[in-house]
C-alpha positions as CSV (number, residue, x, y, z in Angstrom):
1,M,56.3,100.5,52.1
2,R,56.1,103.7,53.8
3,G,57.3,106.8,51.4
4,M,58.6,104.6,49.0
5,A,57.5,105.5,44.9
6,R,59.7,106.1,42.0
7,A,60.3,109.0,39.7
8,V,58.3,108.7,36.7
9,K,57.9,109.9,33.1
10,P,54.2,110.1,32.0
11,G,52.5,107.3,31.2
12,N,54.9,104.9,32.7
13,A,53.8,102.6,35.3
14,L,54.6,103.4,39.3
15,T,56.9,100.7,41.0
16,S,57.2,100.9,44.6
17,D,60.5,99.4,45.1
18,W,62.4,102.7,44.5
19,P,62.7,105.5,46.9
20,R,60.8,108.8,45.5
21,C,63.0,111.2,43.5
22,Y,62.7,114.9,42.6
23,M,64.8,116.0,40.1
24,A,64.8,119.8,39.8
25,S,66.2,120.5,36.2
26,L,68.4,123.9,36.1
27,A,67.8,124.1,32.8
28,G,63.7,123.5,32.7
29,Q,60.7,121.9,34.3
30,P,61.0,119.5,37.1
31,E,60.6,116.0,36.2
32,L,57.0,114.6,37.0
33,Y,56.9,112.2,40.1
34,E,54.4,110.1,41.7
35,T,54.4,109.0,45.1
36,S,52.8,106.8,47.7
37,G,52.5,106.5,51.3
38,D,53.0,108.7,54.1
39,V,56.4,110.9,54.2
40,Q,57.6,112.8,56.7
41,M,61.0,114.8,56.2
42,V,62.5,115.8,52.9
43,R,66.6,115.9,52.2
44,V,67.4,118.3,49.0
45,I,71.2,117.9,47.9
46,Y,72.9,120.8,46.1
47,E,76.0,119.9,44.0
48,W,78.3,122.8,43.4
49,Q,81.5,123.1,41.8
50,V,83.3,125.9,44.1
51,K,87.0,127.6,43.0
52,A,89.9,126.5,45.4
53,A,90.3,130.4,45.6
54,D,86.0,130.9,46.7
55,I,85.7,127.9,49.2
56,S,86.2,130.0,52.1
57,A,83.8,132.5,51.1
58,F,81.8,129.7,49.8
59,H,81.4,128.6,53.5
60,D,81.0,131.9,55.1
61,A,77.9,132.7,52.5
62,W,76.5,128.9,53.0
63,K,76.4,129.8,56.5
64,Q,74.8,133.1,56.9
65,T,72.2,131.6,53.8
66,T,71.4,128.5,56.2
67,T,70.8,130.5,59.0
68,M,68.5,133.3,56.7
69,I,66.4,130.2,55.5
70,H,66.2,128.3,58.2
71,E,64.8,131.4,60.4
72,S,62.5,132.8,57.8
73,V,61.2,129.9,55.2
74,K,58.5,127.6,56.8
75,G,59.6,124.2,56.9
76,A,63.4,124.7,56.5
77,R,65.4,122.5,59.3
78,G,69.0,123.7,58.3
79,S,71.5,121.9,56.5
80,F,75.2,120.3,56.6
81,L,78.4,120.7,53.8
82,V,80.3,118.1,52.5
83,Q,83.2,118.5,50.3
84,E,84.7,115.6,48.1
85,V,88.2,114.8,49.2
86,D,90.2,114.6,46.4
87,N,88.2,116.9,44.6
88,P,87.8,120.1,47.3
89,G,86.0,122.2,44.6
90,K,83.2,119.6,44.3
91,I,80.7,120.6,47.3
92,L,77.5,119.6,48.6
93,T,75.0,121.2,50.6
94,I,72.4,119.0,51.8
95,A,69.3,120.5,53.4
96,R,66.6,119.0,55.4
97,W,62.9,120.3,55.0
98,D,59.9,119.0,56.7
99,S,57.7,118.3,53.3
100,L,58.2,118.7,49.8
101,E,55.9,121.0,49.9
102,D,57.7,123.6,51.7
103,W,60.9,123.2,49.8
104,R,59.0,123.5,46.4
105,A,56.6,126.6,48.0
106,F,60.7,128.1,48.4
107,W,62.2,126.5,45.4
108,K,59.8,127.7,42.9
109,S,62.0,130.0,41.2
110,E,64.6,127.6,41.2
111,N,66.9,130.7,42.0
112,P,65.5,131.8,45.5
113,R,67.2,135.2,46.2
114,E,68.4,133.8,49.4
115,M,71.0,131.9,47.7
116,L,72.5,134.4,45.4
117,K,75.9,135.0,47.5
118,M,76.3,131.1,47.2
119,R,75.2,131.3,43.4
120,D,77.8,134.3,43.0
121,L,81.0,132.0,44.3
122,G,80.0,128.5,43.0
123,K,78.1,127.0,40.0
124,R,75.1,125.4,40.9
125,I,75.6,122.0,39.1
126,S,72.1,119.8,40.6
127,V,69.6,119.9,42.9
128,T,67.8,116.5,44.1
129,A,65.3,115.8,46.8
130,Y,65.0,112.4,48.6
131,D,62.3,111.7,51.2
132,E,64.0,110.6,54.1
133,F,62.6,107.2,55.0
134,A,65.6,105.6,57.5
135,D,68.0,107.5,59.8
136,Y,70.3,105.4,61.5
137,T,73.0,108.7,62.6
138,V,73.9,108.5,66.3
């Protein structure tokens, strides 16, 4: 299948029945991954925990951050923001990138300066990149 692989640890055999997942560790190095196939777009999901009093300011910071990154960083396509229904402080920002390489160039420090306002208002819990291998949204 096109763009299919699975995150693997050194020495493990690659199996092609899982979508590639690139997990960026907030405490250390990213997990090793292998890939196969021709992949185009990448979605990066950032999970945040935001205090209720800061949600509106976080939303504004996200809009400014997304605009700045989209206008100035190669491969950045923008993002959307979702909020958990029963836990409004749990927020996902889902960014779209032209390629994993473009996102990795942006993410090389794991704390890009462009995201400073968002980090001041919320705690980033995780960051995960996924190959976009199908999209049926209308």
